[in-house]
NUPADREN-783785 format. One line per field, with one value per residue (C-alpha): y, x, z; residue number from 1. Coordinates in Angstrom, 1 decimal, always signed. Layout:
py = [Y, ...] $
px = [X, ...] $
pz = [Z, ...] $
num = [NUM, ...] $
// end
This chain:
py = [+40.5, +39.5, +37.2, +37.0, +34.3, +31.6, +30.0, +30.4, +32.9, +31.4, +31.5, +34.3, +32.0, +28.4, +29.3, +30.4, +26.8, +25.4, +21.8, +22.9, +25.0, +22.2, +19.8, +22.3, +23.0, +19.5, +20.2, +23.6, +24.4, +25.7, +29.2, +29.3, +28.1, +31.0, +33.5, +31.8, +31.9, +35.7, +36.1, +35.8, +34.0, +31.3, +30.6, +30.6, +27.7, +25.6, +26.5, +26.9, +23.1, +22.6, +25.4, +24.2, +20.5, +20.3, +22.4, +22.5, +23.7, +24.6, +27.6, +29.0, +30.0, +27.6, +30.7, +31.0, +34.6, +35.9, +33.5, +33.6, +29.7, +29.7, +32.0, +29.8, +26.7, +28.4, +29.3, +26.3, +23.3, +21.5, +21.5, +20.2, +16.5, +16.6, +18.0, +17.9, +18.8, +19.1, +19.6, +21.5, +20.8, +24.3, +23.3, +20.0, +21.8, +24.4, +21.7, +19.7, +22.7, +23.7, +20.3, +18.7, +15.0, +13.5, +13.7, +11.4, +12.1, +13.3, +13.7, +14.5, +14.9, +12.9, +14.6, +14.1, +16.3, +14.3, +16.9, +16.8, +13.0, +12.8, +15.5, +13.6, +10.4, +12.0, +13.8, +10.7, +8.7, +11.4, +10.9, +7.2, +6.2, +8.2, +8.2, +6.6, +7.8, +8.4, +9.4, +9.6, +11.5, +11.4, +14.2, +14.0, +12.1, +12.1, +8.4, +6.0, +3.6, +5.0, +2.2, +3.5, +6.3, +5.5, +8.8, +7.1, +4.2, +3.8, +2.3, +0.2, +2.0, +5.1, +3.4, +0.6, -0.1, -3.9, -5.2, -3.0, -4.7, -4.9, -2.0, +0.3, -1.2, +1.2, +2.7, +3.1, +2.3, +3.8, +3.8, +5.3, +4.9, +5.1, +6.0, +5.0, +1.7, -0.5, -3.8, -7.0, -7.6, -4.1, -4.6, -7.7, -5.8, -2.9, -5.3, -7.1, -3.9, -2.3, -4.7, -2.1, -1.5, -1.6, +0.1, +0.0, +2.0, +0.6, +2.2, +2.6, +1.2, -1.3, -4.0, -5.1, -8.4, -11.4, -12.0, -14.9, -14.8, -13.4, -12.1, -12.5, -9.6, -10.8, -7.4, -5.6, -5.6, -2.8, -2.8, -0.3, -1.3, -2.3, -5.9, -6.0, -4.7, -7.3, -10.2, -9.0, -6.4, -6.6, -5.2, -6.3, -9.9, -11.8, -15.3, -17.9, -18.4, -14.8, -13.9, -14.5, -11.8, -9.3, -11.0, -13.6, -11.0, -10.4, -13.4, -11.3, -8.9, -7.8, -4.7, -4.3, -1.0, -1.8, -1.0, -2.8, -2.4, -4.5, -5.7, -6.8, -8.5, -10.7, -11.5, -12.3, -14.2, -16.8, -18.6, -18.0, -16.5, -13.9, -16.2, -18.8, -16.1, -14.7, -18.1, -19.2, -16.1, -13.9, -16.1, -13.3, -10.7, -9.4, -5.7, -4.9, -1.3, -1.2, +2.2, +3.5, +0.2, -0.8, -2.5, -5.7, -5.9, -5.1, -7.8, -10.5, -9.9, -9.9, -12.9, -15.2, -14.1, -12.7, -14.4, -13.8, -10.1, -8.0, -4.6, -3.5, -0.2, +1.0, +4.0, +5.0, +5.8, +2.0, +1.2, -0.8, -3.6, -6.1, -4.6, -4.6, -8.3, -9.0, -7.2, -9.4, -12.5, -11.4, -10.5, -13.1, -11.5, -7.9, -5.3, -2.2, -0.9, +2.3, +4.0, +6.5, +9.6, +10.6, +14.3, +17.0, +18.1, +18.9, +16.7, +18.1, +21.8, +22.2, +21.1, +18.3, +19.0, +20.4, +20.1, +16.6, +14.0, +10.4, +8.1, +5.2, +7.1, +5.6, +2.1, +3.1, +0.0, -2.3, -0.5, -1.0, -4.7, -3.8, -2.8, -5.3, -8.3, -7.6, -8.4, -7.8, -4.3, -1.7, +0.9, +2.1, +5.0, +6.0, +9.7, +10.5, +8.3, +9.9, +7.6, +8.0, +7.7, +6.2, +3.3, +3.0, +2.6, -0.2, -2.9, -2.8, -2.8, -5.9, -4.4, -3.8, -3.2, -0.3, +2.3, +4.6, +5.8, +8.3, +9.0, +11.7, +11.7, +13.0, +16.2, +16.9, +19.3, +22.3, +22.7, +23.7, +20.6, +18.3, +19.9, +19.5, +15.8, +15.5, +17.4, +15.1, +12.0, +13.4, +14.2, +10.7, +9.2, +11.2, +10.1, +6.4, +6.8, +8.2, +5.4, +2.9, +4.5, +4.3, +0.6, +0.0, +1.7, -0.5, -3.6, -2.4, -1.8, -5.3, -7.0, -5.2, -6.3, -2.7, -2.7, -0.7, +2.1, +3.0, +0.5, +2.4, +2.4, -1.3, -2.0, +0.0, -1.8, -5.2, -4.3, -3.0, -6.1, -8.4, -6.5, -6.6, -10.4, -10.8, -8.9, -6.0, -2.8, +0.0, +3.2, +5.5, +7.7, +7.0, +7.9, +11.5, +11.7, +9.8, +12.8, +14.3, +13.0, +15.4, +14.0, +15.1, +13.2, +10.1, +10.1, +10.5, +7.6, +5.5, +6.4, +5.5, +1.9, +1.5, +1.7, +1.5, +4.2, +6.9, +8.6, +10.0, +12.1, +13.3, +15.8, +18.2, +17.2, +14.0, +14.1, +12.1, +11.4, +12.8] $
px = [+1.7, +1.1, -1.5, -3.1, -1.8, -4.3, -2.3, -3.4, -1.5, +0.9, -0.3, +1.2, +1.3, +0.7, -2.7, -3.9, -3.9, -7.4, -6.3, -4.0, -6.7, -9.1, -6.7, -5.8, -9.4, -9.8, -7.2, -8.2, -10.4, -13.9, -12.8, -10.0, -12.3, -14.7, -11.8, -10.6, -14.0, -14.0, -10.8, -12.4, -15.2, -12.7, -11.7, -15.3, -16.0, -13.4, -14.3, -18.0, -18.7, -16.5, -18.3, -21.8, -21.1, -22.6, -25.4, -26.6, -30.2, -29.8, -27.9, -31.0, -34.3, -37.1, -38.9, -37.7, -38.6, -36.0, -33.1, -32.2, -32.3, -34.3, -31.8, -28.9, -30.6, -31.7, -28.1, -26.2, -28.6, -26.5, -23.5, -25.4, -24.6, -25.0, -28.0, -28.0, -30.9, -33.6, -36.3, -39.2, -41.5, -40.6, -36.9, -37.8, -40.0, -37.3, -34.6, -36.9, -38.0, -34.3, -33.6, -31.7, -32.1, -28.6, -27.8, -25.2, -25.9, -29.2, -30.4, -34.1, -36.8, -40.1, -42.8, -46.4, -47.7, -49.3, -48.2, -44.6, -44.5, -45.7, -43.2, -40.3, -41.3, -41.3, -38.0, -36.2, -37.6, -36.4, -32.8, -32.9, -30.9, -27.8, -28.0, -25.1, -25.8, -29.3, -30.5, -34.3, -34.9, -38.0, -39.4, -40.9, -44.2, -47.2, -47.8, -47.2, -45.8, -44.5, -46.0, -49.5, -48.7, -48.3, -46.3, -43.4, -43.3, -40.3, -41.6, -39.3, -40.6, -38.7, -35.4, -35.7, -37.7, -38.4, -38.2, -35.3, -32.1, -28.9, -27.6, -30.0, -29.6, -29.3, -25.9, -26.8, -24.0, -25.1, -28.7, -30.0, -33.7, -33.4, -36.5, -39.0, -40.6, -41.0, -42.5, -40.3, -41.2, -40.1, -36.7, -36.0, -37.0, -34.6, -31.8, -32.3, -32.5, -29.4, -26.5, -23.9, -25.2, -22.4, -23.9, -27.5, -28.7, -31.9, -31.5, -35.0, -36.6, -39.5, -39.7, -43.3, -44.6, -43.0, -41.4, -42.0, -38.2, -35.6, -33.2, -29.5, -27.4, -23.8, -22.2, -23.5, -20.8, -21.8, -25.0, -26.2, -29.2, -29.9, -29.8, -33.6, -34.2, -31.9, -33.6, -37.2, -37.7, -41.5, -43.0, -46.5, -45.5, -46.9, -46.7, -44.8, -42.5, -41.7, -40.4, -36.7, -34.3, -32.6, -29.2, -30.5, -30.2, -26.5, -24.2, -21.1, -21.6, -18.3, -19.1, -22.1, -22.7, -25.3, -26.6, -28.6, -30.4, -30.7, -34.1, -32.8, -29.9, -32.3, -34.3, -31.3, -28.8, -30.4, -31.6, -28.4, -30.5, -28.0, -25.1, -26.9, -28.1, -24.5, -23.0, -25.5, -26.0, -22.9, -19.8, -17.5, -18.5, -15.2, -15.9, -18.5, -19.2, -21.3, -22.8, -25.0, -25.1, -24.6, -21.4, -23.2, -24.4, -20.9, -19.2, -21.7, -21.8, -18.0, -17.6, -20.4, -21.6, -18.7, -15.4, -12.1, -13.0, -10.5, -12.0, -13.6, -15.3, -17.1, -17.9, -15.0, -17.4, -18.1, -14.4, -13.7, -11.4, -14.0, -14.4, -10.7, -10.5, -13.2, -11.2, -8.2, -10.2, -9.7, -6.0, -4.9, -7.0, -7.9, -6.2, -8.1, -9.4, -11.4, -12.8, -15.6, -15.1, -18.7, -17.9, -18.7, -15.1, -12.9, -9.9, -8.1, -8.3, -8.4, -6.1, -7.8, -6.8, -7.7, -11.5, -11.9, -11.5, -10.4, -12.3, -9.9, -6.6, -6.1, -6.1, -3.6, -1.4, -4.3, -4.9, -1.3, -2.2, -3.8, -0.7, +1.4, -0.8, -2.5, +0.4, -1.6, -2.8, -2.4, -4.8, -5.3, -7.6, -8.1, -8.9, -9.9, -7.3, -4.2, -1.2, +1.7, +5.0, +6.6, +4.1, +4.5, +8.2, +8.1, +7.4, +7.6, +4.6, +4.4, +2.2, +5.2, +2.9, +1.2, +0.2, -2.2, -2.0, -4.3, -4.0, -3.1, +0.1, +0.4, +2.5, +1.9, -1.0, -0.2, +0.0, +3.7, +4.7, +2.7, +4.3, +7.8, +7.2, +6.0, +9.1, +11.5, +9.6, +9.9, +13.6, +14.3, +12.3, +14.2, +17.5, +16.4, +15.5, +19.0, +20.6, +18.6, +19.8, +23.3, +22.7, +21.5, +24.6, +26.8, +25.0, +25.4, +29.2, +29.6, +27.6, +29.7, +32.9, +33.9, +35.5, +38.6, +39.3, +41.2, +41.6, +39.1, +36.5, +36.9, +36.7, +33.5, +32.1, +32.9, +31.3, +28.1, +27.7, +28.2, +25.6, +23.2, +23.6, +23.0, +19.8, +20.9, +19.0, +20.5, +21.7, +18.8, +16.1, +16.4, +20.1, +19.2, +17.4, +19.8, +20.7, +17.3, +15.1, +12.2, +8.7, +8.7, +11.8, +10.7, +7.4, +9.3, +11.6, +8.6, +7.0, +10.2, +9.9, +7.2, +8.6, +5.3, +3.7, +2.2, -0.7, -0.2, -2.5, -1.4, -4.0, -3.8, -4.2, -3.1, +0.5, +2.6, +6.3, +7.0] $
pz = [-59.9, -56.3, -55.0, -51.5, -49.4, -48.5, -45.7, -42.2, -40.1, -37.6, -34.1, -32.0, -28.9, -28.1, -26.7, -30.1, -31.2, -30.7, -30.2, -27.4, -25.7, -25.9, -24.2, -21.5, -20.7, -19.2, -16.5, -15.2, -12.2, -12.6, -11.4, -14.0, -16.7, -16.0, -16.4, -19.6, -21.1, -20.9, -22.9, -26.4, -28.3, -29.4, -25.8, -24.7, -27.1, -25.4, -21.8, -21.7, -22.0, -18.9, -16.9, -17.7, -17.7, -14.2, -12.6, -9.0, -8.9, -5.2, -6.3, -8.0, -6.6, -7.7, -8.9, -12.5, -12.7, -10.3, -10.5, -14.1, -14.1, -17.3, -19.0, -18.0, -19.3, -22.5, -23.4, -22.1, -22.1, -24.8, -22.4, -19.3, -18.5, -14.7, -12.8, -9.0, -6.6, -9.2, -6.5, -8.1, -11.1, -12.5, -12.7, -14.4, -16.9, -17.8, -18.2, -20.4, -22.5, -22.9, -24.5, -21.6, -22.5, -22.4, -18.7, -17.3, -13.6, -12.0, -8.4, -8.3, -5.6, -5.7, -3.6, -2.4, -5.2, -8.1, -10.6, -9.2, -9.2, -12.9, -13.9, -12.2, -13.9, -17.3, -16.8, -15.6, -18.5, -21.0, -19.8, -19.1, -22.2, -21.1, -17.3, -15.5, -12.0, -10.6, -7.2, -6.5, -3.2, -1.1, +1.0, +4.5, +4.4, +6.7, +5.9, +8.7, +6.0, +2.7, +0.6, +1.4, -1.1, -4.8, -5.1, -3.4, -5.8, -8.2, -11.5, -13.6, -16.7, -15.5, -16.1, -18.5, -21.6, -22.0, -25.5, -26.7, -28.0, -26.0, -28.1, -26.2, -22.8, -19.8, -19.0, -15.4, -13.0, -9.7, -8.6, -5.3, -4.5, -0.7, +1.3, -1.4, -2.3, -5.3, -6.3, -6.2, -9.9, -10.7, -8.9, -11.0, -14.1, -13.3, -12.5, -15.8, -17.8, -16.2, -17.0, -16.1, -12.6, -10.0, -6.9, -5.6, -2.6, -1.0, +2.4, +4.0, +0.9, +1.0, -1.7, -1.8, -3.1, -4.8, -8.2, -10.5, -11.3, -8.9, -11.4, -10.4, -11.4, -12.2, -12.3, -9.2, -6.5, -4.0, -2.0, +0.6, +2.8, +6.3, +7.5, +8.0, +4.5, +3.0, +4.8, +5.1, +2.4, +2.4, +5.7, +4.5, +4.1, +7.2, +5.8, +7.8, +4.8, +3.7, +0.3, -0.3, +0.9, -1.4, -1.3, -3.7, -6.5, -6.0, -6.5, -7.0, -4.1, -2.6, -0.6, +1.7, +3.5, +6.2, +9.6, +12.3, +15.7, +18.8, +17.8, +14.4, +16.1, +18.0, +14.9, +12.6, +14.6, +16.9, +13.7, +11.8, +9.1, +7.9, +8.0, +5.8, +3.4, +2.9, +2.6, +0.0, -2.1, -1.6, -1.3, -2.5, +0.1, +1.6, +2.5, +5.2, +6.3, +9.4, +10.3, +13.1, +15.0, +18.6, +19.7, +20.4, +16.8, +15.5, +17.6, +16.9, +13.1, +12.7, +15.0, +14.0, +10.5, +8.4, +7.9, +6.0, +5.4, +3.4, +4.2, +7.5, +8.1, +11.3, +13.4, +15.6, +18.5, +18.7, +19.2, +22.3, +23.4, +22.4, +18.9, +18.5, +19.4, +16.9, +14.1, +14.9, +14.1, +10.5, +10.8, +8.2, +5.4, +6.3, +4.0, +4.9, +8.3, +8.3, +11.3, +10.4, +12.6, +12.4, +12.1, +9.7, +9.1, +6.1, +6.8, +3.8, +4.6, +8.4, +11.2, +13.1, +16.7, +20.1, +20.7, +19.3, +22.0, +21.5, +23.8, +23.0, +23.5, +27.0, +25.3, +22.7, +23.4, +22.4, +19.1, +18.2, +17.8, +14.4, +12.5, +14.4, +13.8, +10.4, +8.0, +4.8, +5.9, +3.1, +4.5, +8.1, +8.6, +12.3, +11.9, +15.5, +17.2, +18.8, +18.8, +21.3, +19.4, +22.6, +22.4, +18.6, +18.9, +21.4, +18.8, +15.0, +12.7, +10.6, +7.8, +5.5, +2.4, +4.1, +1.5, +3.3, +7.0, +8.6, +12.3, +14.7, +16.8, +20.3, +20.2, +16.5, +17.3, +15.1, +11.4, +11.6, +13.5, +11.1, +8.1, +9.6, +10.1, +6.5, +5.2, +7.1, +5.7, +2.2, +2.6, +3.8, +1.0, -1.6, +0.0, -0.2, -3.9, -4.6, -2.7, -4.8, -8.0, -6.7, -6.0, -9.5, -10.9, -8.8, -10.1, -13.7, -13.1, -11.7, -14.4, -17.1, -15.4, -15.0, -11.6, -12.6, -10.1, -7.0, -4.2, -2.1, -4.9, -5.6, -1.8, -1.5, -4.6, -3.1, +0.2, -1.4, -3.6, -0.6, +1.4, -1.6, -2.0, +1.8, +1.5, +3.7, +3.6, +1.7, +3.6, +3.1, +4.6, +8.3, +8.3, +7.6, +10.9, +13.2, +15.3, +15.7, +18.5, +18.1, +17.8, +14.2, +13.3, +15.3, +13.3, +10.0, +10.9, +11.6, +8.3, +6.4, +7.5, +4.9, +1.4, -0.3, +1.8, -0.5, +1.4, +4.9, +7.0, +10.5, +11.2, +8.3, +4.6, +2.9, +1.8, -0.6, -0.6, -4.0] $
num = [1, 2, 3, 4, 5, 6, 7, 8, 9, 10, 11, 12, 13, 14, 15, 16, 17, 18, 19, 20, 21, 22, 23, 24, 25, 26, 27, 28, 29, 30, 31, 32, 33, 34, 35, 36, 37, 38, 39, 40, 41, 42, 43, 44, 45, 46, 47, 48, 49, 50, 51, 52, 53, 54, 55, 56, 57, 58, 59, 60, 61, 62, 63, 64, 65, 66, 67, 68, 69, 70, 71, 72, 73, 74, 75, 76, 77, 78, 79, 80, 81, 82, 83, 84, 85, 86, 87, 88, 89, 90, 91, 92, 93, 94, 95, 96, 97, 98, 99, 100, 101, 102, 103, 104, 105, 106, 107, 108, 109, 110, 111, 112, 113, 114, 115, 116, 117, 118, 119, 120, 121, 122, 123, 124, 125, 126, 127, 128, 129, 130, 131, 132, 133, 134, 135, 136, 137, 138, 139, 140, 141, 142, 143, 144, 145, 146, 147, 148, 149, 150, 151, 152, 153, 154, 155, 156, 157, 158, 159, 160, 161, 162, 163, 164, 165, 166, 167, 168, 169, 170, 171, 172, 173, 174, 175, 176, 177, 178, 179, 180, 181, 182, 183, 184, 185, 186, 187, 188, 189, 190, 191, 192, 193, 194, 195, 196, 197, 198, 199, 200, 201, 202, 203, 204, 205, 206, 207, 208, 209, 210, 211, 212, 213, 214, 215, 216, 217, 218, 219, 220, 221, 222, 223, 224, 225, 226, 227, 228, 229, 230, 231, 232, 233, 234, 235, 236, 237, 238, 239, 240, 241, 242, 243, 244, 245, 246, 247, 248, 249, 250, 251, 252, 253, 254, 255, 256, 257, 258, 259, 260, 261, 262, 263, 264, 265, 266, 267, 268, 269, 270, 271, 272, 273, 274, 275, 276, 277, 278, 279, 280, 281, 282, 283, 284, 285, 286, 287, 288, 289, 290, 291, 292, 293, 294, 295, 296, 297, 298, 299, 300, 301, 302, 303, 304, 305, 306, 307, 308, 309, 310, 311, 312, 313, 314, 315, 316, 317, 318, 319, 320, 321, 322, 323, 324, 325, 326, 327, 328, 329, 330, 331, 332, 333, 334, 335, 336, 337, 338, 339, 340, 341, 342, 343, 344, 345, 346, 347, 348, 349, 350, 351, 352, 353, 354, 355, 356, 357, 358, 359, 360, 361, 362, 363, 364, 365, 366, 367, 368, 369, 370, 371, 372, 373, 374, 375, 376, 377, 378, 379, 380, 381, 382, 383, 384, 385, 386, 387, 388, 389, 390, 391, 392, 393, 394, 395, 396, 397, 398, 399, 400, 401, 402, 403, 404, 405, 406, 407, 408, 409, 410, 411, 412, 413, 414, 415, 416, 417, 418, 419, 420, 421, 422, 423, 424, 425, 426, 427, 428, 429, 430, 431, 432, 433, 434, 435, 436, 437, 438, 439, 440, 441, 442, 443, 444, 445, 446, 447, 448, 449, 450, 451, 452, 453, 454, 455, 456, 457, 458, 459, 460, 461, 462, 463, 464, 465, 466, 467, 468, 469, 470, 471, 472, 473, 474, 475, 476, 477, 478, 479, 480, 481, 482, 483, 484, 485, 486, 487, 488, 489, 490, 491, 492, 493, 494, 495, 496, 497, 498, 499, 500, 501, 502, 503, 504, 505, 506, 507, 508, 509, 510, 511, 512, 513, 514] $
// end
């Protein structure tokens, strides 16, 4: 008598194993996930959560009758964790009706419509328990000052619920409320109710009134706002002693992305107001990113206000000999220098060449002072700048711990030439790795007392050990290119001087040595 087997059939291929499919699903692209979901129902169960994890409402018409947005949400609402560009009340209503209430990231528009504003408040509040990143966006307003309209106000009740235990504290890490307004008391409440907050964007935001307690958030380390917003957040405050600036709330601030104008420069610096505020309230500030500001503002701030900076970021169009000299005031501490190109350009896909001009190319000798003088430099991003390899080779760079370099080289103006330089750098890097392994093997042989071999072998072993003890460099990458004086080889030889270098951009994509 035979009995039916109750054991599960063996999978015909590894992809029939659900656990394996589930793991693989986290590493495929969105396009591949869509293709995989069409294979079978079992595969769809693994890949649909990935496909519908994030949704961009800009890809749908706000008219839910023609876009199929309501159908998509109805089927896949339980997968959605990221919702971007939720701009219309109809979209908010469909998401709420579909049961979307565990969002981790949300960007939503607040408008001048009372109904829209109320719908936005409700939708944000529904997801406040799980939100980790929130962006509240304004629309163009006819109000001369935004605080004249209650529809541009950010209420603390949208984000936090006073009275709840720490177990139910907000998970919010990144909050962007730029272009709106809120009460000073509300800001303190939000900061107190969001202990995990790391980044706060208050660009163009008015903070009205005073707070009985200026809560100091110990965890927030990144702030985005203008200088005038940080020092005089309330434009309605005409008292001789205005309310305290916003920096009082952030004792552990490390990164400040800011901007300023000529008029703000005259207000801030003659009295030393900003310097005093930074020194008193933000002693750990080490990374300043100045955007859309005149050269005079840049020079004065980095000369008279900020000291011992580790990271400096600025608009490349502001680069001048005076700005360069100012950066060198921080040469003993600076580790990262980034010049914002101010261009809408995909640096990782297109070849950055030809039409883009470098206004500072004629002063290339001066810009070489940065890598030659800043010994702690690990990151140098000068996207628009064009270096001349002849000038580069006249004196060695002293930033031996350099890990990231992004700049153009004169003569490397095509994709093919850039890739050849990268290939030569990689080949030299591999040869150096092999030489290091050989060195390690020699050391092991010596430590084990195993020096038996021919006279030539023992002589080579002795010479290598003597060189190692003397600290001599091992024969490696540059040897590969000794007989090649092309620009590509000269650039590769230069790159091989930095053993920790792992990210290189020369005008087309960022490349790694391995």
